[in-house]
C-alpha angles and dihedrals in degrees: 000000000000121000115208107201127190143072115333112243118239114254090222094064102112093200092065099027096105096035115122089224092065092053092056113075104202103162130013115221120201112254092218113115115259130195091226116357094187098062133060117177111208128189128178090201125217092335091079093056091044092052091049091051091047091053092046089052090052089050089052093051090048093043087237116158090350112151104181138038119212112207119202122172089343093306117120125221116189109212145163116254091213093055094048092046094049091055104035130043086202092064093037089059090045097051103030099049127065094272124141089243091060089069102036126088094211118053120184120206120195132195098047136082123254091232089054090052090050091052090046093054090048087060094044093052100036107021088235134103134170114228118199137171087256098053104027096095099049091038089055092048092048094049089048090053093049092040097238100154095182092063091039092055092044090054091049090050090049091052090049090057091050096058114139134157088255096056110021094097093051092047089048091054090047090051091049092051092053096039094245096158099176091050091044090052091049092051094048092048090049091048092050091050096048099031095133090058095039092059090061094065132082094245090066093059090052095057118123117240096257092046091055092045089054088062104037093045094054122108086208094062107126111224135138093224138007091241087078091062094048093050093047092051093049091048089052092050094048091049090072101010099166093055098033102042091088088054094057097098094046091050094048089051087073095047111090095230094170089063094056116106107270093236092049090047094053098042103035107025104033089037093055110114094212092053092044089057093050108080090180088070096055094091091057090051091049091052091052093049091051091050091052088056103035104029117196093003084080105067127178137131087272094059093059110101121232108244094235090067088067093247126106137171110257134179114235116208113203123199121306137155128279095210143353109290090007130125122288112247123236096204126125109187135167127217124205107203092195093061101020089231126145122207129188118236131189111307119253111256119237091015093174090096125087140187094042126150123253132192140158120245113193098314098330131085129235125201119189137182125341141180116357110017095298117180095200121124122190129186126205113213105211094197095053097030092227136123118230129189112237135181114320127241116265088233129026115250142179134176086029132127134232129205133181118236124177091340097307134103111241131188127193120240113190091208091070091058093208101141121101120222112246136177108309120246111259092241122039102213138149128235095033124150133208143196134182126231130168092354092306130106121226122200130192139160127051090124090290127128092223143093114211127196128209124202108203093194094056094029088227136138124209136180109245110181143327119253124218099256144008114265144152138194088038128153119249130186142156116240129168090352094304133102119240126196113197129191123320136154126296125219089271091059092248119134119244133215097208126131120201124189124200120190111201090194093064103018089233121141118200137188110230132199115293127268119253089260141357110275143168138173088042131138122244126193135157124233138160114260129190119230118179095205092067092062116107 
């Protein structure tokens, strides 16, 4: 039978009217309009590729058309060079270039397991592979060698789903070895979250020094109390005491000893025989003892609470004025630089005063004096969130400063003539403010665009960095190891709501989100504040 395909000729065409071909209807063509009646694109879909792979796998099992034998651990795997090369750039380079293996029938591969090669070939010829806890490691390494990213990624995903306090450190080390950054990050985050449980397993005791420091030095470590960190470090040291004893001081540097409960510190830490016989640790013990007596006057990286404990360092802004000649503000508010959140605290009593002095004593806040020559002194109790009137100044003061020294509030009286002359500040300006950090003093304000630093040991001033605008009568405080400048007055006399952060560790200065309102002539201090929502 002959099929004549094509466009049907019109019966009205006189040229073909009498042709015998027109009288013979061989094939009826649908009269519906078609975009292109001469072409029909057909596809069998994925089933075609699957059937081809299935047949190739049968050929492999039957050693039919195989042209190479891969030998691993003495076990032979007949294969097709074309199939291996189409799936793996490793084999494509081996067989397509002028390598010895491209001409040999038997190719031996070292450094992998025969079972891993078997699993790999299952994937090559079927597109499927079974990943288990027993084979995931060597399957990953084999797929990495043969550059099969699909299996490699599947193995990494499988490991991520297997994370447990008993294995997260081992998986993290595996991820680090193979440069699996997402998996490494997942493992570290899991370890930080479950640190108390992680320390109970054998993997923890096998950590290298730097690996353990990475955990115990982190602000994000989730613990209910700092005692957990101390005990875990000591357990790690005692596990291999001969080798790790010299590392004791370095490890304790990352334990926040000042934040241990005083009774625990005295009985457990100072009473520890290993620590008693390590004079290099005495300075750390001394720092902790001073903090237990002086509170926030003693500042170091070890006095900063971990957020999981519920405590965080916050900057408290007390009072201030919104504009020149404007009303004094009653607000007491705290700012958490880590979250950018502001919270209202108890309002300052008798807020009609201005230009008073503010300082933090232990974890409370003292406000003294104020315009004009006020003798009043108020104390904010951070635990109770209340202001209390305390003993008055002997002499009324305003536009003065307070500082905490050895747990007491001191004021300077020029008549005693006790100050020593030191190197003068590079710019003699009014309305400046200062803080101390890491045994250095930082000064800003005075309608300058600069932060200056003074080294009392060298008696030397240096310019540190330029700020974003000129301002004076601004607030300044150290929080989380960084310096914050809040508010102040511009050259026009208007108050500002800007917050600037300077990090001495990096030298970077950053503009932060604005304050709730423009403000100047305010007090700024840093205290520890408890917030239940930060607890794990």
